[in-house]
VEXZABA-48187 format. One record per atom (N, C-alpha, C): x, z, y; residue number from 1; atom name; residue in three letters. Coordinates in nm, 4 decimals, always signed. Layout:
<recs>
x:z:y:i:at:aa
X:Z:Y:NUM:CA:ALA
...
</recs>
This chain:
<recs>
x:z:y:i:at:aa
+15.0977:-2.7678:+11.5656:1:N:UNK
+15.2270:-2.7239:+11.5156:1:CA:UNK
+15.2197:-2.7097:+11.3630:1:C:UNK
+15.3246:-2.7502:+11.2953:2:N:UNK
+15.3330:-2.7371:+11.1505:2:CA:UNK
+15.3671:-2.5938:+11.1121:2:C:UNK
+15.3360:-2.5585:+10.9858:3:N:UNK
+15.3719:-2.4274:+10.9335:3:CA:UNK
+15.5244:-2.4173:+10.9243:3:C:UNK
+15.5771:-2.3059:+10.9742:4:N:UNK
+15.7205:-2.2792:+10.9661:4:CA:UNK
+15.7374:-2.1423:+10.9009:4:C:UNK
+15.8035:-2.1367:+10.7839:5:N:UNK
+15.8236:-2.0057:+10.7210:5:CA:UNK
+15.9147:-1.9179:+10.8058:5:C:UNK
+15.8850:-1.7895:+10.8069:6:N:UNK
+15.9677:-1.6945:+10.8806:6:CA:UNK
+16.0416:-1.6045:+10.7814:6:C:UNK
+16.1458:-1.5385:+10.8310:7:N:UNK
+16.2320:-1.4543:+10.7474:7:CA:UNK
+16.1969:-1.3073:+10.7703:7:C:UNK
+16.1628:-1.2397:+10.6610:8:N:UNK
+16.1048:-1.1056:+10.6690:8:CA:UNK
+16.1815:-1.0082:+10.5805:8:C:UNK
+16.2003:-0.8862:+10.6318:9:N:UNK
+16.2541:-0.7759:+10.5527:9:CA:UNK
+16.1452:-0.6698:+10.5403:9:C:UNK
+16.1380:-0.6077:+10.4237:10:N:UNK
+16.0362:-0.5053:+10.3970:10:CA:UNK
+16.1059:-0.3738:+10.3638:10:C:UNK
+16.0655:-0.2708:+10.4358:11:N:UNK
+16.1215:-0.1372:+10.4172:11:CA:UNK
+16.0112:-0.0407:+10.3758:11:C:UNK
+16.0322:+0.0281:+10.2649:12:N:UNK
+15.9418:+0.1341:+10.2223:12:CA:UNK
+16.0093:+0.2669:+10.2519:12:C:UNK
+15.9370:+0.3534:+10.3220:13:N:UNK
+15.9861:+0.4872:+10.3548:13:CA:UNK
+15.9110:+0.5854:+10.2655:13:C:UNK
+15.9829:+0.6473:+10.1733:14:N:UNK
+15.9192:+0.7384:+10.0784:14:CA:UNK
+16.0249:+0.8264:+10.0131:14:C:UNK
+15.9880:+0.9506:+9.9894:15:N:UNK
+16.0766:+1.0422:+9.9180:15:CA:UNK
+16.0631:+1.0286:+9.7667:15:C:UNK
+15.9599:+0.9581:+9.7212:16:N:UNK
+15.9319:+0.9563:+9.5775:16:CA:UNK
+15.9263:+0.8177:+9.5140:16:C:UNK
+15.9070:+0.7131:+9.5903:17:N:UNK
+15.8865:+0.5812:+9.5300:17:CA:UNK
+16.0175:+0.5159:+9.4881:17:C:UNK
+16.0031:+0.4340:+9.3841:18:N:UNK
+16.1127:+0.3513:+9.3345:18:CA:UNK
+16.0625:+0.2066:+9.3401:18:C:UNK
+16.1483:+0.1100:+9.3094:19:N:UNK
+16.1035:-0.0288:+9.3079:19:CA:UNK
+15.9920:-0.0488:+9.2054:19:C:UNK
+15.9927:+0.0288:+9.0979:20:N:UNK
+15.8888:+0.0170:+8.9957:20:CA:UNK
+15.7558:+0.0769:+9.0405:20:C:UNK
+15.7582:+0.1774:+9.1277:21:N:UNK
+15.6346:+0.2455:+9.1683:21:CA:UNK
+15.5915:+0.2143:+9.3115:21:C:UNK
+15.6644:+0.1309:+9.3787:22:N:UNK
+15.6357:+0.1003:+9.5191:22:CA:UNK
+15.5265:-0.0072:+9.5319:22:C:UNK
+15.4020:+0.0337:+9.5129:23:N:UNK
+15.2918:-0.0626:+9.5199:23:CA:UNK
+15.2661:-0.1103:+9.6622:23:C:UNK
+15.2942:-0.0292:+9.7618:24:N:UNK
+15.2721:-0.0715:+9.9007:24:CA:UNK
+15.3715:-0.1794:+9.9419:24:C:UNK
+15.4995:-0.1546:+9.9180:25:N:UNK
+15.5999:-0.2561:+9.9489:25:CA:UNK
+15.5753:-0.3840:+9.8718:25:C:UNK
+15.5381:-0.3709:+9.7442:26:N:UNK
+15.5118:-0.4894:+9.6630:26:CA:UNK
+15.3892:-0.5648:+9.7129:26:C:UNK
+15.2885:-0.4931:+9.7609:27:N:UNK
+15.1697:-0.5585:+9.8195:27:CA:UNK
+15.2115:-0.6462:+9.9362:27:C:UNK
+15.2937:-0.5924:+10.0252:28:N:UNK
+15.3413:-0.6689:+10.1410:28:CA:UNK
+15.4201:-0.7911:+10.0942:28:C:UNK
+15.5112:-0.7710:+10.0017:29:N:UNK
+15.5948:-0.8808:+9.9514:29:CA:UNK
+15.5097:-0.9900:+9.8887:29:C:UNK
+15.4100:-0.9512:+9.8112:30:N:UNK
+15.3215:-1.0501:+9.7487:30:CA:UNK
+15.2538:-1.1366:+9.8543:30:C:UNK
+15.2038:-1.0755:+9.9608:31:N:UNK
+15.1402:-1.1520:+10.0690:31:CA:UNK
+15.2414:-1.2435:+10.1383:31:C:UNK
+15.3587:-1.1910:+10.1670:32:N:UNK
+15.4634:-1.2680:+10.2353:32:CA:UNK
+15.4990:-1.3929:+10.1548:32:C:UNK
+15.5246:-1.3750:+10.0268:33:N:UNK
+15.5665:-1.4869:+9.9427:33:CA:UNK
+15.4538:-1.5869:+9.9186:33:C:UNK
+15.3318:-1.5370:+9.8951:34:N:UNK
+15.2171:-1.6279:+9.8761:34:CA:UNK
+15.1925:-1.7133:+10.0000:34:C:UNK
+15.2210:-1.6577:+10.1163:35:N:UNK
+15.1993:-1.7317:+10.2414:35:CA:UNK
+15.3089:-1.8348:+10.2659:35:C:UNK
+15.4171:-1.8297:+10.1871:36:N:UNK
+15.5239:-1.9281:+10.2017:36:CA:UNK
+15.6404:-1.8841:+10.2874:36:C:UNK
+15.6482:-1.7546:+10.3172:37:N:UNK
+15.7579:-1.7031:+10.3980:37:CA:UNK
+15.8741:-1.6618:+10.3078:37:C:UNK
+15.9869:-1.6270:+10.3709:38:N:UNK
+16.1077:-1.5911:+10.2967:38:CA:UNK
+16.1326:-1.4406:+10.3063:38:C:UNK
+16.1452:-1.3760:+10.1916:39:N:UNK
+16.1838:-1.2349:+10.1874:39:CA:UNK
+16.3359:-1.2302:+10.1907:39:C:UNK
+16.3910:-1.1751:+10.2999:40:N:UNK
+16.5366:-1.1741:+10.3141:40:CA:UNK
+16.6001:-1.0425:+10.2693:40:C:UNK
+16.5219:-0.9342:+10.2699:41:N:UNK
+16.5752:-0.8068:+10.2231:41:CA:UNK
+16.4592:-0.7132:+10.1940:41:C:UNK
+16.4886:-0.6166:+10.1080:42:N:UNK
+16.3914:-0.5123:+10.0747:42:CA:UNK
+16.4688:-0.3858:+10.0426:42:C:UNK
+16.4202:-0.2744:+10.0975:43:N:UNK
+16.4830:-0.1450:+10.0694:43:CA:UNK
+16.3763:-0.0378:+10.0569:43:C:UNK
+16.4121:+0.0651:+9.9854:44:N:UNK
+16.3340:+0.1888:+9.9813:44:CA:UNK
+16.4285:+0.2992:+10.0240:44:C:UNK
+16.3882:+0.3743:+10.1262:45:N:UNK
+16.4707:+0.4855:+10.1736:45:CA:UNK
+16.3836:+0.6092:+10.1924:45:C:UNK
+16.4476:+0.7236:+10.1975:46:N:UNK
+16.3739:+0.8493:+10.2145:46:CA:UNK
+16.3295:+0.8674:+10.3592:46:C:UNK
+16.2381:+0.9618:+10.3763:47:N:UNK
+16.1825:+0.9932:+10.5086:47:CA:UNK
+16.2840:+1.0690:+10.5933:47:C:UNK
+16.3909:+1.0016:+10.6289:48:N:UNK
+16.4961:+1.0593:+10.7134:48:CA:UNK
+16.5086:+0.9721:+10.8373:48:C:UNK
+16.4840:+1.0292:+10.9538:49:N:UNK
+16.4801:+0.9524:+11.0785:49:CA:UNK
+16.6077:+0.8706:+11.1002:49:C:UNK
+16.7234:+0.9306:+11.0782:50:N:UNK
+16.8500:+0.8591:+11.1003:50:CA:UNK
+16.8628:+0.7373:+11.0103:50:C:UNK
+16.8229:+0.7523:+10.8851:51:N:UNK
+16.8307:+0.6437:+10.7883:51:CA:UNK
+16.7330:+0.5307:+10.8236:51:C:UNK
+16.6118:+0.5691:+10.8621:52:N:UNK
+16.5110:+0.4705:+10.9022:52:CA:UNK
+16.5611:+0.3928:+11.0241:52:C:UNK
+16.6074:+0.4655:+11.1236:53:N:UNK
+16.6535:+0.4026:+11.2470:53:CA:UNK
+16.7718:+0.3096:+11.2214:53:C:UNK
+16.8661:+0.3535:+11.1408:54:N:UNK
+16.9836:+0.2700:+11.1106:54:CA:UNK
+16.9423:+0.1421:+11.0378:54:C:UNK
+16.8516:+0.1534:+10.9419:55:N:UNK
+16.8085:+0.0357:+10.8662:55:CA:UNK
+16.7389:-0.0648:+10.9571:55:C:UNK
+16.6447:-0.0186:+11.0384:56:N:UNK
+16.5728:-0.1091:+11.1289:56:CA:UNK
+16.6688:-0.1689:+11.2313:56:C:UNK
+16.7585:-0.0889:+11.2850:57:N:UNK
+16.8558:-0.1397:+11.3830:57:CA:UNK
+16.9460:-0.2454:+11.3200:57:C:UNK
+16.9987:-0.2164:+11.2021:58:N:UNK
+17.0851:-0.3136:+11.1328:58:CA:UNK
+17.0104:-0.4437:+11.1061:58:C:UNK
+16.8884:-0.4339:+11.0584:59:N:UNK
+16.8090:-0.5543:+11.0310:59:CA:UNK
+16.7801:-0.6305:+11.1596:59:C:UNK
+16.7550:-0.5585:+11.2689:60:N:UNK
+16.7232:-0.6269:+11.3956:60:CA:UNK
+16.8443:-0.7042:+11.4490:60:C:UNK
+16.9626:-0.6665:+11.4071:61:N:UNK
+17.0845:-0.7354:+11.4503:61:CA:UNK
+17.1255:-0.8475:+11.3553:61:C:UNK
+17.0507:-0.8646:+11.2474:62:N:UNK
+17.0797:-0.9665:+11.1475:62:CA:UNK
+17.0016:-1.0940:+11.1807:62:C:UNK
+17.0678:-1.2051:+11.2112:63:N:UNK
+16.9958:-1.3280:+11.2476:63:CA:UNK
+16.9139:-1.3859:+11.1328:63:C:UNK
+16.9354:-1.3371:+11.0109:64:N:UNK
+16.8576:-1.3842:+10.8962:64:CA:UNK
+16.7252:-1.3097:+10.8817:64:C:UNK
+16.6960:-1.2184:+10.9747:65:N:UNK
+16.5712:-1.1419:+10.9704:65:CA:UNK
+16.5000:-1.1573:+11.1046:65:C:UNK
+16.3760:-1.2077:+11.0987:66:N:UNK
+16.2966:-1.2279:+11.2203:66:CA:UNK
+16.1857:-1.1242:+11.2355:66:C:UNK
+16.1362:-1.0753:+11.1230:67:N:UNK
+16.0306:-0.9740:+11.1212:67:CA:UNK
+16.0706:-0.8643:+11.0245:67:C:UNK
+16.0354:-0.7408:+11.0594:68:N:UNK
+16.0530:-0.6268:+10.9701:68:CA:UNK
+15.9161:-0.5626:+10.9535:68:C:UNK
+15.8791:-0.5383:+10.8283:69:N:UNK
+15.7541:-0.4673:+10.8001:69:CA:UNK
+15.7916:-0.3396:+10.7272:69:C:UNK
+15.7562:-0.2271:+10.7890:70:N:UNK
+15.7860:-0.0951:+10.7343:70:CA:UNK
+15.6564:-0.0341:+10.6836:70:C:UNK
+15.6582:+0.0210:+10.5638:71:N:UNK
+15.5427:+0.0923:+10.5109:71:CA:UNK
+15.5833:+0.2353:+10.4787:71:C:UNK
+15.5015:+0.3288:+10.5256:72:N:UNK
+15.5255:+0.4699:+10.4966:72:CA:UNK
+15.5783:+0.5469:+10.6157:72:C:UNK
+15.5491:+0.6759:+10.6138:73:N:UNK
+15.6009:+0.7654:+10.7169:73:CA:UNK
+15.5277:+0.7621:+10.8484:73:C:UNK
+15.4057:+0.7061:+10.8503:74:N:UNK
+15.3323:+0.6964:+10.9771:74:CA:UNK
+15.2204:+0.8000:+10.9899:74:C:UNK
+15.2125:+0.8928:+10.8966:75:N:UNK
+15.1094:+0.9965:+10.9024:75:CA:UNK
+15.1472:+1.1080:+10.9980:75:C:UNK
+15.0875:+1.2244:+10.9759:76:N:UNK
+15.1070:+1.3356:+11.0699:76:CA:UNK
+15.1756:+1.4574:+11.0076:76:C:UNK
+15.2244:+1.4449:+10.8843:77:N:UNK
+15.2924:+1.5601:+10.8239:77:CA:UNK
+15.4354:+1.5703:+10.8761:77:C:UNK
+15.5006:+1.6794:+10.8436:78:N:UNK
+15.6377:+1.7023:+10.8908:78:CA:UNK
+15.7343:+1.5945:+10.8440:78:C:UNK
+15.7142:+1.5382:+10.7252:79:N:UNK
+15.8053:+1.4367:+10.6713:79:CA:UNK
+15.7765:+1.2974:+10.7267:79:C:UNK
+15.6659:+1.2776:+10.7955:80:N:UNK
+15.6302:+1.1458:+10.8499:80:CA:UNK
+15.7008:+1.1250:+10.9833:80:C:UNK
+15.8143:+1.0532:+10.9795:81:N:UNK
+15.8976:+1.0391:+11.0991:81:CA:UNK
+15.9258:+0.8935:+11.1359:81:C:UNK
+15.8579:+0.7996:+11.0716:82:N:UNK
+15.8875:+0.6587:+11.0994:82:CA:UNK
+15.8665:+0.6227:+11.2465:82:C:UNK
+15.7526:+0.6559:+11.3092:83:N:UNK
+15.7381:+0.6199:+11.4513:83:CA:UNK
+15.8437:+0.6844:+11.5407:83:C:UNK
+15.8790:+0.8086:+11.5125:84:N:UNK
+15.9813:+0.8760:+11.5933:84:CA:UNK
+16.1172:+0.8082:+11.5773:84:C:UNK
+16.1444:+0.7576:+11.4581:85:N:UNK
+16.2717:+0.6917:+11.4325:85:CA:UNK
+16.2791:+0.5538:+11.4957:85:C:UNK
+16.1689:+0.4795:+11.4903:86:N:UNK
+16.1722:+0.3391:+11.5320:86:CA:UNK
+16.1352:+0.3185:+11.6788:86:C:UNK
+16.0421:+0.3944:+11.7314:87:N:UNK
+15.9962:+0.3671:+11.8684:87:CA:UNK
+16.1069:+0.3738:+11.9741:87:C:UNK
+16.2098:+0.4590:+11.9614:88:N:UNK
+16.3176:+0.4534:+12.0605:88:CA:UNK
+16.3949:+0.3211:+12.0591:88:C:UNK
+16.3853:+0.2474:+11.9491:89:N:UNK
+16.4519:+0.1176:+11.9398:89:CA:UNK
+16.3714:+0.0055:+12.0060:89:C:UNK
+16.2425:+0.0287:+12.0279:90:N:UNK
+16.1574:-0.0771:+12.0836:90:CA:UNK
+16.2053:-0.1182:+12.2228:90:C:UNK
+16.2311:-0.2466:+12.2387:91:N:UNK
+16.2617:-0.3012:+12.3699:91:CA:UNK
+16.1334:-0.3476:+12.4377:91:C:UNK
+16.0325:-0.3774:+12.3579:92:N:UNK
+15.8961:-0.4040:+12.4052:92:CA:UNK
+15.8007:-0.3474:+12.3024:92:C:UNK
+15.7062:-0.2698:+12.3486:93:N:UNK
+15.6054:-0.2098:+12.2619:93:CA:UNK
+15.4870:-0.3048:+12.2514:93:C:UNK
+15.4226:-0.3091:+12.1344:94:N:UNK
+15.3023:-0.3901:+12.1137:94:CA:UNK
+15.1896:-0.2930:+12.0753:94:C:UNK
+15.1350:-0.2188:+12.1737:95:N:UNK
+15.0369:-0.1151:+12.1423:95:CA:UNK
+14.9081:-0.1690:+12.0800:95:C:UNK
+14.8737:-0.2925:+12.1074:96:N:UNK
+14.7507:-0.3495:+12.0521:96:CA:UNK
+14.7482:-0.3539:+11.9013:96:C:UNK
+14.8654:-0.3618:+11.8379:97:N:UNK
+14.8680:-0.3661:+11.6922:97:CA:UNK
+14.8100:-0.2380:+11.6334:97:C:UNK
+14.8618:-0.1224:+11.6772:98:N:UNK
+14.8123:+0.0050:+11.6252:98:CA:UNK
+14.6653:+0.0255:+11.6556:98:C:UNK
+14.6258:-0.0120:+11.7755:99:N:UNK
+14.4851:+0.0026:+11.8138:99:CA:UNK
+14.3955:-0.0832:+11.7256:99:C:UNK
+14.4345:-0.2101:+11.7058:100:N:UNK
+14.3556:-0.2996:+11.6222:100:CA:UNK
+14.3551:-0.2523:+11.4772:100:C:UNK
+14.4692:-0.2088:+11.4270:101:N:UNK
+14.4746:-0.1589:+11.2896:101:CA:UNK
+14.3766:-0.0433:+11.2705:101:C:UNK
+14.3784:+0.0542:+11.3605:102:N:UNK
+14.2887:+0.1694:+11.3476:102:CA:UNK
+14.1425:+0.1276:+11.3621:102:C:UNK
+14.1135:+0.0315:+11.4480:103:N:UNK
+13.9772:-0.0194:+11.4626:103:CA:UNK
+13.9290:-0.0796:+11.3310:103:C:UNK
+14.0107:-0.1658:+11.2717:104:N:UNK
+13.9732:-0.2293:+11.1449:104:CA:UNK
+13.9678:-0.1275:+11.0317:104:C:UNK
+14.0588:-0.0332:+11.0320:105:N:UNK
+14.0647:+0.0694:+10.9289:105:CA:UNK
+13.9429:+0.1609:+10.9338:105:C:UNK
+13.8875:+0.1820:+11.0515:106:N:UNK
+13.7698:+0.2674:+11.0675:106:CA:UNK
+13.6547:+0.2199:+10.9786:106:C:UNK
+13.6378:+0.0887:+10.9638:107:N:UNK
+13.5313:+0.0340:+10.8802:107:CA:UNK
+13.5509:+0.0724:+10.7337:107:C:UNK
+13.6737:+0.0967:+10.6927:108:N:UNK
+13.7022:+0.1292:+10.5528:108:CA:UNK
+13.7104:+0.2790:+10.5263:108:C:UNK
+13.7736:+0.3542:+10.6184:109:N:UNK
+13.7962:+0.4964:+10.5894:109:CA:UNK
+13.7376:+0.5909:+10.6940:109:C:UNK
+13.6625:+0.5362:+10.7885:110:N:UNK
+13.5980:+0.6210:+10.8883:110:CA:UNK
+13.6976:+0.6918:+10.9779:110:C:UNK
+13.6609:+0.8135:+11.0173:111:N:UNK
+13.7413:+0.8845:+11.1157:111:CA:UNK
+13.8800:+0.9255:+11.0658:111:C:UNK
+13.9043:+0.9161:+10.9367:112:N:UNK
+14.0387:+0.9472:+10.8854:112:CA:UNK
+14.1439:+0.8523:+10.9411:112:C:UNK
+14.0996:+0.7402:+10.9987:113:N:UNK
+14.1945:+0.6446:+11.0567:113:CA:UNK
+14.2764:+0.7057:+11.1709:113:C:UNK
+14.2271:+0.8120:+11.2330:114:N:UNK
+14.3047:+0.8724:+11.3426:114:CA:UNK
+14.4333:+0.9367:+11.2941:114:C:UNK
+14.4469:+0.9549:+11.1634:115:N:UNK
+14.5688:+1.0126:+11.1083:115:CA:UNK
+14.6818:+0.9103:+11.0965:115:C:UNK
+14.6496:+0.7830:+11.1212:116:N:UNK
+14.7509:+0.6776:+11.1122:116:CA:UNK
+14.8181:+0.6563:+11.2466:116:C:UNK
+14.9492:+0.6461:+11.2417:117:N:UNK
+15.0251:+0.6143:+11.3624:117:CA:UNK
+15.0903:+0.4769:+11.3466:117:C:UNK
+15.0125:+0.3822:+11.2897:118:N:UNK
+15.0601:+0.2439:+11.2772:118:CA:UNK
+15.0994:+0.1946:+11.4158:118:C:UNK
+15.2028:+0.1106:+11.4212:119:N:UNK
+15.2550:+0.0679:+11.5501:119:CA:UNK
+15.3323:-0.0624:+11.5319:119:C:UNK
+15.3736:-0.1221:+11.6428:120:N:UNK
+15.4551:-0.2441:+11.6384:120:CA:UNK
+15.5302:-0.2584:+11.7702:120:C:UNK
+15.6379:-0.3354:+11.7633:121:N:UNK
+15.7147:-0.3637:+11.8835:121:CA:UNK
+15.8312:-0.4547:+11.8518:121:C:UNK
+15.8986:-0.4937:+11.9569:122:N:UNK
+16.0200:-0.5732:+11.9443:122:CA:UNK
+16.1406:-0.4805:+11.9456:122:C:UNK
+16.2331:-0.5058:+11.8551:123:N:UNK
+16.3634:-0.4417:+11.8579:123:CA:UNK
+16.4605:-0.5569:+11.8813:123:C:UNK
+16.5010:-0.5735:+12.0057:124:N:UNK
+16.5774:-0.6927:+12.0426:124:CA:UNK
+16.4879:-0.8143:+12.0274:124:C:UNK
+16.5261:-0.9064:+11.9389:125:N:UNK
+16.4419:-1.0247:+11.9178:125:CA:UNK
+16.3753:-1.0234:+11.7801:125:C:UNK
+16.3658:-0.9041:+11.7197:126:N:UNK
+16.3008:-0.8877:+11.5896:126:CA:UNK
+16.1695:-0.8138:+11.6085:126:C:UNK
+16.0631:-0.8668:+11.5499:127:N:UNK
+15.9324:-0.8033:+11.5601:127:CA:UNK
+15.9162:-0.7086:+11.4423:127:C:UNK
+15.8815:-0.5833:+11.4728:128:N:UNK
+15.8737:-0.4773:+11.3721:128:CA:UNK
+15.7323:-0.4212:+11.3675:128:C:UNK
+15.6761:-0.4168:+11.2464:129:N:UNK
+15.5451:-0.3570:+11.2235:129:CA:UNK
+15.5631:-0.2291:+11.1433:129:C:UNK
+15.4948:-0.1222:+11.1835:130:N:UNK
+15.4975:+0.0055:+11.1121:130:CA:UNK
+15.3599:+0.0290:+11.0516:130:C:UNK
+15.3529:+0.0347:+10.9186:131:N:UNK
+15.2263:+0.0488:+10.8471:131:CA:UNK
+15.2208:+0.1799:+10.7705:131:C:UNK
+15.1006:+0.2290:+10.7449:132:N:UNK
+15.0878:+0.3440:+10.6559:132:CA:UNK
+15.1402:+0.3102:+10.5160:132:C:UNK
+15.1573:+0.4122:+10.4348:133:N:UNK
+15.2138:+0.3940:+10.3021:133:CA:UNK
+15.1152:+0.3630:+10.1916:133:C:UNK
+14.9885:+0.3474:+10.2218:134:N:UNK
+14.8926:+0.3182:+10.1145:134:CA:UNK
+14.8797:+0.1677:+10.0934:134:C:UNK
+14.8651:+0.1257:+9.9668:135:N:UNK
+14.8475:-0.0170:+9.9397:135:CA:UNK
+14.7250:-0.0764:+10.0108:135:C:UNK
+14.6154:+0.0009:+10.0206:136:N:UNK
+14.4958:-0.0496:+10.0893:136:CA:UNK
+14.5234:-0.0743:+10.2373:136:C:UNK
+14.5994:+0.0143:+10.2996:137:N:UNK
+14.6337:-0.0037:+10.4412:137:CA:UNK
+14.7231:-0.1263:+10.4584:137:C:UNK
+14.8169:-0.1449:+10.3667:138:N:UNK
+14.9055:-0.2622:+10.3738:138:CA:UNK
+14.8260:-0.3906:+10.3555:138:C:UNK
+14.7337:-0.3901:+10.2621:139:N:UNK
+14.6478:-0.5063:+10.2383:139:CA:UNK
+14.5665:-0.5391:+10.3640:139:C:UNK
+14.5056:-0.4375:+10.4231:140:N:UNK
+14.4266:-0.4568:+10.5457:140:CA:UNK
+14.5127:-0.5161:+10.6568:140:C:UNK
+14.6276:-0.4561:+10.6806:141:N:UNK
+14.7154:-0.5038:+10.7888:141:CA:UNK
+14.7620:-0.6466:+10.7636:141:C:UNK
+14.8005:-0.6763:+10.6401:142:N:UNK
+14.8486:-0.8108:+10.6087:142:CA:UNK
+14.7371:-0.9141:+10.6234:142:C:UNK
+14.6225:-0.8865:+10.5647:143:N:UNK
+14.5125:-0.9836:+10.5658:143:CA:UNK
+14.4523:-1.0030:+10.7042:143:C:UNK
+14.4307:-0.8960:+10.7757:144:N:UNK
+14.3534:-0.9030:+10.8996:144:CA:UNK
+14.4374:-0.9222:+11.0258:144:C:UNK
+14.5676:-0.8918:+11.0193:145:N:UNK
+14.6480:-0.8995:+11.1411:145:CA:UNK
+14.7790:-0.9753:+11.1198:145:C:UNK
+14.8637:-0.9246:+11.0322:146:N:UNK
+15.0023:-0.9708:+11.0265:146:CA:UNK
+15.0157:-1.1150:+10.9794:146:C:UNK
+14.9476:-1.1531:+10.8723:147:N:UNK
+14.9648:-1.2904:+10.8221:147:CA:UNK
+14.9330:-1.3943:+10.9292:147:C:UNK
+14.8311:-1.3725:+11.0077:148:N:UNK
+14.7984:-1.4658:+11.1170:148:CA:UNK
+14.9075:-1.4706:+11.2220:148:C:UNK
+14.9716:-1.3572:+11.2462:149:N:UNK
+15.0780:-1.3532:+11.3466:149:CA:UNK
+15.2091:-1.4122:+11.2957:149:C:UNK
+15.2234:-1.4231:+11.1647:150:N:UNK
+15.3424:-1.4855:+11.1054:150:CA:UNK
+15.3248:-1.6365:+11.0893:150:C:UNK
+15.2043:-1.6856:+11.1098:151:N:UNK
+15.1692:-1.8241:+11.0799:151:CA:UNK
+15.1682:-1.9091:+11.2069:151:C:UNK
+15.2599:-2.0040:+11.2149:152:N:UNK
+15.2708:-2.0897:+11.3335:152:CA:UNK
+15.1481:-2.1776:+11.3541:152:C:UNK
+15.0624:-2.1915:+11.2534:153:N:UNK
+14.9418:-2.2742:+11.2692:153:CA:UNK
+14.8211:-2.1928:+11.3143:153:C:UNK
+14.8343:-2.0593:+11.3198:154:N:UNK
+14.7228:-1.9748:+11.3634:154:CA:UNK
+14.6973:-1.9954:+11.5128:154:C:UNK
+14.5742:-2.0201:+11.5482:155:N:UNK
+14.5377:-2.0430:+11.6881:155:CA:UNK
+14.4454:-1.9331:+11.7372:155:C:UNK
+14.4529:-1.8965:+11.8639:156:N:UNK
+14.5174:-1.9703:+11.9709:156:CA:UNK
+14.6663:-1.9449:+11.9851:156:C:UNK
+14.7195:-1.8367:+11.9275:157:N:UNK
+14.8631:-1.8122:+11.9391:157:CA:UNK
+14.9058:-1.7138:+11.8319:157:C:UNK
+15.0377:-1.6968:+11.8177:158:N:UNK
+15.0912:-1.6079:+11.7155:158:CA:UNK
+15.2347:-1.5713:+11.7507:158:C:UNK
+15.2827:-1.4630:+11.6900:159:N:UNK
+15.4211:-1.4199:+11.7149:159:CA:UNK
+15.5222:-1.5220:+11.6645:159:C:UNK
+15.4931:-1.5857:+11.5513:160:N:UNK
+15.5900:-1.6783:+11.4924:160:CA:UNK
+15.6239:-1.7929:+11.5874:160:C:UNK
+15.5236:-1.8473:+11.6563:161:N:UNK
+15.5524:-1.9579:+11.7477:161:CA:UNK
+15.6247:-1.9099:+11.8739:161:C:UNK
+15.6161:-1.7821:+11.9037:162:N:UNK
+15.6854:-1.7264:+12.0204:162:CA:UNK
+15.8322:-1.6940:+11.9927:162:C:UNK
+15.8716:-1.6926:+11.8646:163:N:UNK
+16.0089:-1.6538:+11.8308:163:CA:UNK
+16.1173:-1.7263:+11.9090:163:C:UNK
+16.1101:-1.8599:+11.9251:164:N:UNK
+16.2159:-1.9263:+12.0023:164:CA:UNK
+16.2265:-1.8727:+12.1455:164:C:UNK
+16.1133:-1.8438:+12.2079:165:N:UNK
+16.1160:-1.7909:+12.3450:165:CA:UNK
+16.1602:-1.6457:+12.3470:165:C:UNK
+16.1237:-1.5695:+12.2447:166:N:UNK
+16.1697:-1.4301:+12.2358:166:CA:UNK
+16.3203:-1.4276:+12.2174:166:C:UNK
+16.3716:-1.5125:+12.1291:167:N:UNK
+16.5149:-1.5150:+12.1021:167:CA:UNK
+16.5961:-1.5634:+12.2217:167:C:UNK
+16.5402:-1.6521:+12.3004:168:N:UNK
+16.6150:-1.7038:+12.4155:168:CA:UNK
+16.6239:-1.6009:+12.5282:168:C:UNK
+16.5373:-1.4979:+12.5248:169:N:UNK
+16.5403:-1.3986:+12.6315:169:CA:UNK
+16.6308:-1.2805:+12.5966:169:C:UNK
+16.6841:-1.2780:+12.4765:170:N:UNK
+16.7706:-1.1646:+12.4366:170:CA:UNK
+16.9160:-1.1960:+12.4530:170:C:UNK
</recs>
């Protein structure tokens, strides 16, 4: 199969970051664009569950967006509400993503990886990844997991090549 670019939206969840200071979102965007994919939207919103849920839901209903990558809000503090906001939207959960992320992260940060609630799932026919807010975590997830899943030439299989079948079932 030939490489087929996919359409991606990037959401940063933070009470303090701006487009100028959002190194995590920019890290993701840099990987997306270098790989030859299309950035269809980018937003920065505060750690408010309703706002996070509305943004992901709206993007999942937009045919110009096939993947959503969210960075931030996956920790364990009171303001970290990204998983609570997004997981009710999941029509199919992809638990292996969070497990694999924490496994790979363990090599870099040891037992502190248990503080991450990285996750993934389908919201309708849109695949959504939830990443921690650190640039190193975004780099790890992009390099070791996500880029391969966005690449139709990655073998033995990938999410990108499954998109037509995912979309036909919705």
